[in-house]
N, C-alpha and C positions, 0 to 999 in steps of 0.2 A: 197431133205433133208430127205426123208423117208429112203433112202439108209443108211445114216449116223446114223439115229435114231435106225433102226432095226438091223443093222449088223455092229458094229464098225470095224470088221475085214476088211470090204471093204473100209475103209477110205484110207488105203495105196494104194489100186488099183486106187481109184478116184484121189488121189494126183499124182500118177504116170502118169495117163492120162493127167492131167493138165501140168505136167512138160514136156510133149512132144508136147506142143502147137506149132503150126506153127508160129514162130516169123518171122518178116520181116528183123530183123537186127542180129539175133542170130541163130546158129545151135546147137541143143542139142542132144547128142547121149550118149549111154552107152557102151563104148568099153570094159570094164571089169566089173566083178561082183561088184556091189555097188559103182562103180566109174562113175560119170557123167562128160562128156566133153562138156563144153560150149565154142563155138567159136564165136568171133565177126565176123559177116558174111556180110560185105559190101566191098568185095575185089575190086570191080570196083571203089569205092570211097576211097580207101586206109584205109578202116575201120574207116573212120571219124565218130565222134559221133554226131548224130542228135537227134532231139526231140524224135523220135520213139525209138532210142537206149536207152536213159535214162529211158524211161517208161518201156521198156522190160527187161533191165538188173535188175532193182529193182524187178519187178514182178517175174522174173525167180528165183532169189535167195531167195525170200520170199517163193516160192513154194518148192524149194529144201530143205529149212530149215525144212519143214514139211513132206518131203518124206522119209518114213522109208526105202525105197529101196536104197536111196543115203546115203553114208557115207563120201565120199570125192569128191571134184570137182576140175577138171583141167580147167583153163581158158586160152585160146589162141586166136590168130587171124588168120583168113583164108587169103590166098593170099600171096603177097610179103612182107607185113609188119604187125607188130602187130597192131598199130594204128597211124594215123596222128594227133590224138587229136580232138579237137572240129571242127565240120563241120561249117565253117564260112558262108556257103551259106544257112544255116538253122537257121538264127537268126531273122527271121521275127517277132516272138513273142516278143523278146526284143525290137526291133525297134518300134513295135506297141505300147508297153507300154510307151516307151520314148517319142513318138510323139502324144500320145492320147490327143486330144484337151480338153477333160473334166477333165483331171488329173492335179492337181497342183504338186509341187515338193514332198510334203509329200505323196500324194497318189501314185505317180509314184514309190517312194521309197518302199512303202508297197507292191505294186504289184510285183516289182522286187525282193524284199525279199522273197515273196511267191514262185516266180518262181525258185530262186536259192535254196531255202530250199528243194523243190521237187527233184532237181537234186542231192543235197547233200544226201538226203535219199536213192537215188538209189544206190550210191556207199557204203553208210553205211550199206545197206542190206547185202553186202558181209561180212563185219566185224561182223554183228549181226547174220548171219547164223552160227549155231553151228557146221556145218561141215567144216573141214579144206579145204581151197581153195589154190591151187597151181597155180601160174601164170607162164606160159611158154612163154617167150618173144623172138621174133626173129626180126631182123632188127630194124626199127624205133619204138620208144615208146615215143610219144611227148605229152606235155601238159597234157591233161586229162588222157592220158595213165599212167602217173606217179601217178596222183590222184587215178586211178583205181587200179594199182598194189600195191600201198602203203596200200590199204585196205585188201590185200590178206595176207595169213599166211606165205606162202613160195614162193620165187621167183627164178626161173631158167631162164637162157637166153642162146642164141646161141652166137658163137664167133663174128658174124656180128651185134649183137645187139648194139643199142645206145639209150640213154635216154636224154630228155631235158625238164627241167621245163621252158616252153616257154612263160608263161603268160606275163612277164614284157615286152617282145618284142611286145605284142599285146595291151599294154597300160592298163593292169589291174593286180591285185594281184591274184594268184591262189586261188580259193575259193571252191574247191570240196574235200579237204582233204590233199593235199600235204603239206601245211605249218603246219598242225597239226600232221600228221602221219609220214612223211618222216624223220624229225629230230630224232624222237624216234626210228625209224627203224634202222637208221645208227649210232645213239648214238654219234653224233658229231655235235653240234649246229653251230660251225663256218663253217664247211664244207657245211652243209645244206644251210646256209645263202649265202655263196658264189655262190652255184649253183642256188639258187632262185633269187638272185640279178643280176647275170650276164647272165642267160639263156644260158650258154654255154653247149655244148653237153658233155656227158661223156659216155665212151664206156664200153664194157663188162668187160675188165680187171679192170678198175677203179671201176665199180659197184661192182665187187667181192671184191676188196680191201677194199672198204668202208663198206661192209656188206649189201648192198642193195639186192644183189642176193647171194645165197649160192652155186650155181653151174653154171659153164659155159660149154656148150656142143659144139661139133664141128659144127653142122648144125641143120637145122629145124627138120629133121627127128629124129636124135638122141636126140634132145631136147624133143620132144613129147614122145618118148619112155621112157626117163628117168623120165619125169613128171608122166606118166601113171604108171610106175613101182613103183615109190614112193607112188603114190595114192593107188595102189593095196596093198602095204605093210601096209599102214595105215588102209585101209579098212578091213584088216584081224584081226585087234585088236578089243578089246572091244569098242563098240560105246559109252557105258556109260563112260568109261575111257577117250577116245579120246575127246569126246565133252565136258566133264567136264574139261579137260585140257585146251581146247580153251577158254571156258567161263572164267576160272580162270586167264589165261594169259592176256586176253583182259582187264578184270577188274583190275588186279594188275598193269598193265601198267599205269593206270591213278589214282592209289591210293597208299597210303603208304604201306610199308611191313606189318605192323601190321593189317591194314585194309584188305589186301589181305589174310593174314593168317586166319582172322576171317571169311572172305567170303568163303574160301575153306573148313573151318571147318564146317560151316553151310551146305554147299553143300554136303560134304561127309557124314554127319550124316544121310543123306537119301540114297545117292548113294552106301554106303558101304553095304546096305541091298540088293543090286541086286545079282543075281546068277553069275555074270560075274567073280567076284574075285575067287570064288570056281572053276568055269570052267577053269580059267587060271591056278590055282594051280594044279588041277588034270591033266591037259594036260601036264604041265611041268614035273610032277612026272612020267607020263607015256610016256614022250618024244614023244608026239603027238601034232598036231596042234589043238589049241582050236577053237571051232565053237560057235559063239555068236549069239543069237537070235536078231531079229530086235527090234528097239525101238518102 
């Protein structure tokens, strides 16, 4: 704590060290300046989401939100597929709650609610992270993978990608964000309900047509290149402007137009006092690339 109290400039270095934590289910690298690449890293398990993953993905994005060296995040999956969704072999905690001899129905319900809320917070950490997050999806993106990518800001996929809101086939309703975010992402309630009720697969072309992804790339390699190039372009912009834009768009999605206007007005009455607007204006007049300081 003395480090933080005596030298605030070292906060960024400390946070940077934390963001490189050795995770058991994630791989975190910095392939470009101010761009962080987070990979789901359980290829031997088809990147299935276990308890450790839910804990680590939330922690990772909470740390990246505070890392001044990070301006954009690319999220992808290592190995043959993006993710197979929930790891069904890792449901011991749920079973233990359901079968606990000392819990009645009400107490089981409260315990399960607490359990689910923690997992929901893990994916919401992506949306709450002020840094734009680009999902790069290849091959299968099943169940929880749709919950995960629905919380991202931009979604690219490869031509072999396919998606599935799988939960009804498992006897439950999706509960980690798909039913809340996916309809708003694609802007078609009927389409969203069809996919959620039927659990049918939809492929890259259809995902692009409905607006769930904005680009389809030929293969995994070109997918990552495109996602990283877009991330680098965003990272070259004013972090004050980019992060303010994300905050406003997330807020406005769930509020009226007037409430969104009032929100951005209050936000910008402070942010317009940053040096970034002047830096950008001078750079444009001089036909040079603007350089923005860290937040």
